[in-house]
C-alpha positions in Angstrom: 0.1 0.0 0.0 1.2 3.4 -0.9 1.9 5.9 2.0 0.2 9.0 1.2 2.9 11.2 2.6 6.1 9.5 1.7 5.1 7.6 -1.3 6.7 4.4 0.2 5.6 1.2 -1.3 5.5 -2.3 0.1 6.9 -5.5 -1.2 3.1 -6.3 -2.1 3.1 -3.4 -4.6 6.1 -4.6 -6.4 4.8 -8.3 -6.3 1.4 -7.1 -7.8 3.3 -5.1 -10.5 5.5 -8.0 -11.3 2.3 -10.3 -11.8 0.7 -7.6 -13.9 3.9 -7.1 -16.1 4.1 -10.8 -16.7 0.5 -11.2 -17.7 0.8 -8.1 -19.9 3.7 -9.9 -21.6 1.3 -12.9 -22.3 -1.4 -10.5 -23.5 1.0 -9.5 -26.3 2.4 -13.1 -26.9 -1.2 -14.4 -27.4 -2.0 -11.5 -29.8 1.0 -12.2 -32.2 1.3 -16.0 -32.0 -1.1 -16.2 -35.0 1.1 -13.6 -37.0 4.0 -16.0 -36.8 2.0 -18.9 -38.2 -0.3 -17.0 -40.4 0.7 -18.7 -43.7 -0.2 -22.0 -42.0 -3.7 -20.7 -41.0 -4.2 -19.4 -44.6 -3.5 -22.8 -45.9 -5.6 -24.7 -43.5 -8.6 -22.3 -43.8 -8.0 -21.5 -47.6 -8.3 -17.9 -47.0 -7.1 -14.7 -48.8 -5.1 -11.9 -47.5 -8.3 -9.7 -46.7 -9.7 -12.7 -44.7 -6.5 -13.2 -42.9 -6.5 -9.6 -41.9 -10.1 -10.1 -40.8 -8.8 -12.4 -38.0 -7.0 -9.3 -36.3 -9.7 -7.1 -37.3 -12.2 -9.3 -35.4 -10.0 -9.3 -32.3 -9.4 -5.7 -32.2 -12.8 -4.7 -32.8 -14.1 -6.9 -29.9 -11.3 -5.4 -27.8 -12.3 -2.0 -28.7 -16.0 -2.6 -28.0 -15.2 -4.1 -24.7 -12.8 -1.4 -23.6 -15.3 1.5 -22.9 -17.5 -1.0 -21.1 -14.7 -2.2 -18.8 -13.5 1.4 -18.4 -16.9 2.4 -17.2 -17.1 -0.6 -14.8 -13.6 -0.2 -13.8 -14.2 3.3 -12.4 -17.2 2.1 -10.2 -16.8 -1.7 -9.4 -14.3 -4.3 -8.3 -11.4 -4.1 -10.8 -9.8 -7.5 -9.7 -12.9 -9.3 -10.3 -13.4 -7.6 -13.7 -9.8 -8.6 -14.6 -10.4 -12.1 -13.7 -13.5 -12.4 -15.7 -11.8 -11.0 -18.7 -8.8 -13.4 -18.3 -11.0 -16.3 -18.0 -12.8 -15.5 -21.2 -9.4 -14.6 -22.8 -7.7 -18.0 -21.9 -10.5 -20.2 -22.8 -11.2 -18.6 -26.3 -7.4 -18.9 -27.3 -7.4 -22.6 -26.2 -10.6 -23.1 -27.9 -9.6 -21.5 -31.1 -6.8 -24.0 -31.6 -9.3 -26.9 -31.8 -11.5 -25.4 -34.5 -11.5 -27.9 -37.5 -9.9 -26.8 -40.7 -12.5 -25.2 -43.0 -14.6 -23.7 -40.2 -13.4 -20.1 -40.6 -16.4 -18.3 -39.1 -16.2 -20.1 -35.8 -12.4 -19.4 -35.6 -13.0 -15.7 -36.3 -15.7 -15.8 -33.5 -13.3 -17.3 -31.1 -10.6 -14.7 -31.9 -13.2 -11.9 -31.4 -14.1 -13.4 -27.9 -10.4 -13.4 -27.1 -10.3 -9.6 -27.8 -13.4 -8.9 -25.6 -11.8 -11.0 -22.7 -8.4 -8.8 -23.2 -10.4 -5.7 -23.0 -10.8 -6.0 -19.3 -7.1 -6.4 -18.7 -5.6 -3.7 -20.9 -8.2 -1.2 -19.8 -7.9 -1.7 -16.0 -4.4 -2.9 -15.3 -2.7 0.4 -15.8 -4.9 2.1 -13.4 -4.0 -0.5 -10.8 -0.4 0.5 -11.3 -1.2 4.3 -11.2 -3.0 3.7 -8.0 -0.2 1.9 -6.4 2.7 4.2 -7.4 3.1 8.0 -7.3 5.3 10.7 -8.8 8.7 9.5 -10.3 8.0 5.9 -9.2 4.8 5.8 -11.0 6.4 7.0 -14.4 9.2 4.3 -13.7 6.8 1.5 -13.2 4.7 2.5 -16.2 7.8 2.7 -18.3 8.6 -0.8 -17.2 5.1 -1.9 -17.7 5.0 -1.0 -21.3 8.3 -2.9 -22.0 5.8 -5.8 -22.2 4.5 -4.5 -25.7 7.8 -5.2 -27.6 8.9 -8.2 -25.5 5.6 -9.9 -25.7 5.0 -9.0 -29.3 8.4 -10.2 -30.2 8.1 -13.4 -28.2 4.7 -14.0 -29.8 6.3 -14.2 -33.3 9.1 -16.4 -32.0 7.3 -18.7 -29.8 4.2 -19.3 -32.1 6.5 -20.3 -35.1 8.9 -22.2 -33.0 6.4 -24.3 -31.3 4.7 -25.0 -34.6 7.8 -26.1 -36.1 8.5 -28.4 -33.3 5.0 -29.9 -33.7 5.5 -30.7 -37.4 4.4 -27.4 -38.5 1.2 -27.5 -36.9 0.2 -24.0 -36.2 -2.4 -24.9 -33.6 0.2 -25.9 -31.0 1.7 -22.3 -31.6 -1.3 -20.8 -30.6 -2.4 -23.2 -28.0 0.8 -23.4 -25.8 0.8 -19.9 -24.0 -2.6 -20.7 -22.6 -1.0 -22.7 -19.8 0.9 -19.6 -18.5 -2.3 -17.6 -19.0 -4.0 -19.9 -16.5 -1.1 -19.6 -14.0 -1.3 -15.8 -14.2 -5.1 -16.0 -13.6 -4.4 -17.9 -10.3 -1.7 -15.5 -9.2 -4.0 -12.6 -9.7 -6.7 -14.2 -7.6 -4.3 -14.9 -4.7 -1.9 -11.9 -4.7 -3.7 -8.8 -6.2 -5.4 -7.0 -3.5 -8.3 -4.6 -4.1 -7.5 -1.2 -3.0 -8.9 2.3 -3.2 -7.1 4.5 -5.7 -4.4 6.7 -4.2 -6.7 9.5 -4.8 -4.8 11.5 -2.5 -5.6 13.5 -5.6 -9.3 13.1 -4.8 -10.3 11.6 -1.7 -7.9 13.5 0.9 -7.8 16.9 -0.5 -9.2 19.2 2.0 -11.8 16.7 2.9 -13.1 16.3 -0.6 -15.0 13.1 -1.2 -14.9 11.1 -4.4 -18.2 11.4 -6.2 -18.6 9.5 -9.5 -20.1 11.5 -12.2 -22.3 10.1 -15.0 -20.6 8.2 -18.0 -22.0 11.0 -20.2 -20.4 13.8 -18.3 -17.1 12.0 -18.3 -17.2 11.6 -22.1 -18.2 15.3 -22.5 -15.3 16.2 -20.2 -12.8 14.0 -22.1 -14.1 15.4 -25.4 -13.4 18.9 -24.2 -9.8 17.9 -23.2 -7.8 19.0 -26.5 -4.5 17.4 -25.2 -6.2 14.1 -24.6 -8.1 14.0 -27.9 -5.5 15.2 -30.2 -2.8 12.7 -28.7 -5.4 9.8 -28.9 -5.9 10.4 -32.6 -2.1 10.8 -33.1 -1.8 7.5 -31.1 -4.4 5.8 -33.2 -2.3 6.7 -36.4 0.7 5.1 -34.9 -1.2 2.1 -33.8 -2.5 1.5 -37.3 0.9 1.4 -38.6 2.4 -0.9 -35.8 -0.7 -3.0 -35.7 -0.4 -3.6 -39.6 3.4 -4.2 -39.7 3.2 -6.6 -36.7 0.5 -8.7 -38.5 1.8 -8.6 -42.0 5.7 -8.1 -41.9 6.6 -11.7 -40.8 4.2 -13.1 -43.8 5.7 -10.5 -46.2 9.3 -11.7 -45.1 8.3 -15.3 -45.9 7.0 -14.3 -49.4 10.4 -12.5 -49.9 12.2 -15.8 -48.8 10.2 -17.9 -51.1 10.9 -15.7 -54.0 14.6 -15.7 -53.3 14.5 -19.5 -53.3 12.3 -19.4 -56.6 9.4 -21.5 -54.8 6.0 -21.2 -56.0 4.4 -21.0 -52.6 5.4 -20.3 -49.0 4.2 -23.8 -47.9 7.4 -25.0 -49.7 9.6 -23.4 -47.2 10.9 -25.7 -44.4 10.2 -25.2 -40.8 13.6 -23.8 -40.3 13.3 -21.2 -43.1 10.0 -20.1 -41.7 11.2 -19.9 -38.3 14.2 -17.9 -39.1 12.2 -15.0 -40.6 9.8 -14.8 -37.8 12.7 -15.3 -35.2 14.7 -12.3 -36.8 11.6 -10.0 -36.8 10.7 -11.1 -33.3 14.3 -10.3 -32.0 14.2 -7.0 -33.9 10.8 -6.2 -32.2 12.0 -7.1 -28.7 15.4 -5.1 -28.8 14.1 -1.9 -30.8 10.9 -1.9 -28.8 12.7 -2.1 -25.5 15.1 0.6 -26.7 12.3 2.8 -27.9 10.1 2.6 -24.6 13.4 3.4 -22.6 14.6 6.2 -24.8 11.1 7.9 -25.1 10.8 7.8 -21.2 14.2 9.1 -20.4 14.3 11.8 -23.2 11.0 13.0 -21.9 12.3 13.3 -18.3 15.5 15.1 -19.6 13.5 17.4 -21.6 11.1 18.1 -18.8 13.6 18.6 -16.2 16.2 20.5 -18.3 19.0 17.8 -17.7 21.9 17.1 -19.9 21.7 18.5 -23.4 18.3 19.9 -22.6 19.6 22.3 -20.0 18.9 25.3 -22.3 15.3 24.2 -23.5 13.4 22.4 -20.8 9.6 22.4 -21.1 6.6 20.9 -19.4 5.4 19.8 -22.9 8.1 17.1 -23.0 5.7 14.0 -23.5 4.0 15.1 -26.5 7.1 16.6 -28.1 8.9 13.4 -27.6 6.0 11.3 -29.1 6.0 13.7 -32.2 10.0 13.1 -32.5 9.5 9.5 -32.4 6.9 9.3 -34.9 9.0 11.6 -37.2 11.7 9.1 -36.9 9.5 6.2 -37.8 8.0 7.7 -41.0 11.2 7.8 -43.4 12.7 4.6 -41.6 9.6 2.6 -42.6 9.8 4.0 -46.1 13.2 2.9 -46.5 12.4 -0.6 -45.0 9.8 -1.1 -47.8 12.4 0.0 -50.5 15.2 -2.1 -49.2 13.5 -5.5 -48.2 13.9 -7.0 -51.8 17.3 -5.3 -52.4 19.3 -6.1 -49.1 17.4 -7.8 -46.1 20.2 -6.9 -43.6 20.1 -3.1 -44.4 16.3 -3.3 -44.3 16.5 -4.9 -41.0 18.6 -2.0 -39.7 16.1 0.5 -40.8 13.2 -1.6 -39.3 15.1 -1.4 -36.0 15.2 2.4 -36.3 11.5 2.5 -37.3 10.2 0.4 -34.4 12.6 2.3 -32.1 11.2 5.6 -32.9 7.4 4.5 -32.9 7.9 2.9 -29.6 8.7 6.2 -28.0 5.0 6.7 -27.5 3.9 3.6 -25.6 4.7 4.9 -22.0 5.1 8.5 -22.8 1.6 8.7 -24.2 0.2 7.2 -21.1 2.1 9.5 -19.0 0.6 12.3 -21.0 -2.9 11.6 -20.7 -2.5 10.7 -16.8 -1.1 14.3 -16.4 -4.3 15.9 -17.8 -7.1 13.4 -17.0 -8.3 13.3 -13.3 -8.1 9.9 -11.7 -11.9 9.3 -11.4 -11.9 9.5 -15.3 -8.6 7.5 -16.1 -10.2 4.2 -16.8 -12.8 5.8 -18.9 -10.1 7.7 -20.7 -8.0 4.6 -21.3 -11.1 2.7 -22.5 -12.0 5.4 -25.0 -8.3 5.7 -26.2 -8.4 1.8 -26.6 -11.6 2.0 -28.5 -10.6 4.6 -31.0 -7.1 3.5 -31.5 -8.2 -0.1 -32.1 -11.3 0.6 -34.2 -9.6 3.1 -36.5 -6.0 1.8 -35.8 -4.8 -1.9 -35.7 -8.3 -3.2 -35.8 -9.1 -2.0 -39.4 -5.6 -1.6 -40.3 -4.7 -5.4 -41.2 -7.9 -5.9 -43.1 -7.5 -2.7 -45.1 -4.0 -3.4 -46.1 -4.9 -7.1 -46.8 -7.8 -5.9 -49.0 -5.7 -3.5 -50.8 -3.0 -6.1 -51.4 -5.6 -8.4 -52.8 -6.8 -5.8 -55.1 -3.3 -4.9 -56.4 -2.2 -8.6 -56.9 -5.4 -9.8 -58.7 -5.4 -13.4 -59.7 -1.6 -13.8 -59.1 -0.6 -16.2 -56.5 3.1 -16.3 -56.6 5.2 -15.3 -53.6 6.7 -12.3 -55.5 3.2 -11.1 -56.4 2.1 -11.4 -52.8 5.2 -9.5 -51.7 4.8 -6.8 -54.3 1.1 -6.1 -53.5 1.9 -6.1 -49.7 4.6 -3.5 -50.0 2.5 -1.3 -52.1 -0.2 -1.5 -49.7 2.2 -0.5 -46.9 2.5 2.9 -48.2 -1.0 3.7 -46.9 0.2 2.9 -43.5 3.5 5.0 -43.9 1.4 8.2 -45.1 -0.6 8.1 -41.8 2.5 8.8 -39.7 2.6 12.5 -41.1 -0.8 13.5 -39.4 0.3 11.7 -36.4 3.3 14.0 -36.0 1.0 17.1 -36.5 -1.4 16.0 -33.9 1.1 15.4 -31.3 2.6 19.0 -31.9 -1.0 20.2 -31.5 -1.1 18.3 -28.2 2.1 20.1 -27.1 0.5 23.3 -27.8 -2.5 22.5 -25.8 -0.9 20.8 -22.9 -0.2 23.8 -20.7 -3.9 24.8 -20.7 -5.2 21.2 -20.0 -2.4 20.6 -17.3 -3.4 23.8 -15.5 -7.0 22.8 -15.5 -6.2 19.4 -14.2 -4.4 20.9 -11.2 -7.2 23.3 -10.5 -9.8 20.4 -10.6 -7.7 18.3 -8.1 -6.8 21.3 -6.1 -3.2 21.1 -7.2 -0.2 23.2 -6.6 -0.6 26.9 -7.6 3.1 27.1 -8.2 3.1 24.6 -10.8 0.1 26.3 -12.4 2.1 29.6 -12.4 5.1 28.0 -13.8 3.2 26.5 -16.6 1.7 29.8 -17.6 5.2 31.3 -17.1 6.8 28.8 -19.3 4.0 29.5 -22.1 5.0 33.3 -21.9 8.6 33.0 -21.7 9.5 29.8 -23.3 11.0 28.6 -20.0 9.8 25.9 -17.8 9.9 24.9 -14.3 8.5 21.7 -12.9 9.8 22.1 -9.3 7.0 21.8 -6.8 7.2 23.2 -3.2 6.6 20.2 -0.9 4.0 20.4 2.1 3.0 18.1 4.8 -0.6 17.7 3.4 -1.6 14.8 1.1 0.7 14.7 -2.0 -0.9 15.1 -5.4 1.1 13.7 -8.3 1.8 16.1 -11.1 4.3 16.1 -13.8 4.8 12.2 -14.2 8.3 12.2 -15.9 10.5 9.4 -15.1 13.2 10.9 -12.9 13.9 14.5 -11.9 12.6 16.5 -9.0 10.0 15.8 -6.3 6.7 15.5 -8.2 4.1 15.9 -5.6 2.2 19.1 -5.1 1.7 21.3 -2.1 -1.5 21.8 -0.2 -4.5 23.0 -2.1 -4.3 26.7 -3.2 -6.9 27.9 -0.7 -5.6 26.0 2.4 -3.7 27.8 5.2 -0.6 25.9 4.7 -0.5 26.9 1.0 -0.7 30.6 2.0 3.0 30.9 3.1 5.6 33.3 1.9 8.4 32.5 -0.2 12.0 33.9 0.1 10.8 37.3 -1.4 7.9 37.8 0.9 5.3 37.1 -1.6 2.3 35.0 -0.7 2.2 31.7 -2.7 
């Protein structure tokens, strides 16, 4: 349990984090095991690229539909119970999908959709459990570590799915089925070790006797819709998710088509298990290493820019989160273009640019969460996360794989050779590439609106007047100060950047303890 005054965490808090982190890794492993064995699934069910993309679209659409529902419930009811219900649905549907007979594609799609609905509970609620258990710098650090699970889990999904299928005589079903055992173990660990607790709403419950009162869901949506920083960053995030989700689904398949073309094969089914495994292993390894680097770099750079450390001593700014998101996305756009140009020319050089692309795009995973947490009040965070998941998946990686697959089918026509598959997919990828341009623009807009929305957040939670003043001073002068005067009343988390100064606010602006004089005799 977090100590309200000192921000001290117990061993239990870290144990809960470890369970949630490992479960989040499995979340992404289960998502992408199919991507590692997709050509086998296409052969078994006799489906086109568009129908193969529909598998991911069904999963993501169900996840997106479930996210606002679980966001609403998570702000009002027992979050541990909701997560367990979701994980039970998730685990049984993944296991069940591996037993669907060949040719029964519609039931297979339905099981994939049910898997997405079950995951909605976990991905929507689990970040708020971490935000409730940790505050200030520690919260930022734990969120950064938590989102390492995205590249690690995704990369392992590609590798594990293909590797297990290869061991099982190229039976893709075992590649999908095997991780369910670990899912069940995590469900048991959550039941026994994750404790239900109140939010560390020192931001809400303990501010000048203020009590937490839940507003209606409609009013929550209206408030979030008026939050320009949240909305612009959400649509920017959605564009990036479209790209990352599409590439994660199709790149392993595209690389297998290139491999088959180089070997003058007429179909990817003629590739050996070792040849299939090598392509997915390389992509999985790149995903893990570059994703890990990107999440860490994004969080650290945002902190340095916020606090004015190292090379940012002359240009510190409270807008660091959206700026770093924009920079990472801007790095990813040309790198992705280079990847698509170079894969048929030099796979090794293309993999270098792939590393750069994924690293840049992964700047946003933890930083974007940090961004919306700093402008959305705690009583609306589950709802905000649910809305962001809904939009980013319906308009992002939910529709992306199907759209790219359909475009690929339209370009390829009746040609079925591996070279035709690669050519059509590579051309379809340019649609995803172009979307990174508006993403950069929207993150820049979020940087412009951030000071206003951050100040509004602090006022609504009776936050520090000193930070509010420093935000406005930064807007007027181009300078920034994120240093907050500490007090003995309940701390309120403010700028959630990893590292840096003390990030808890002083007493509410109207309290007696806040009406003290600074060194110049001014009332603050």
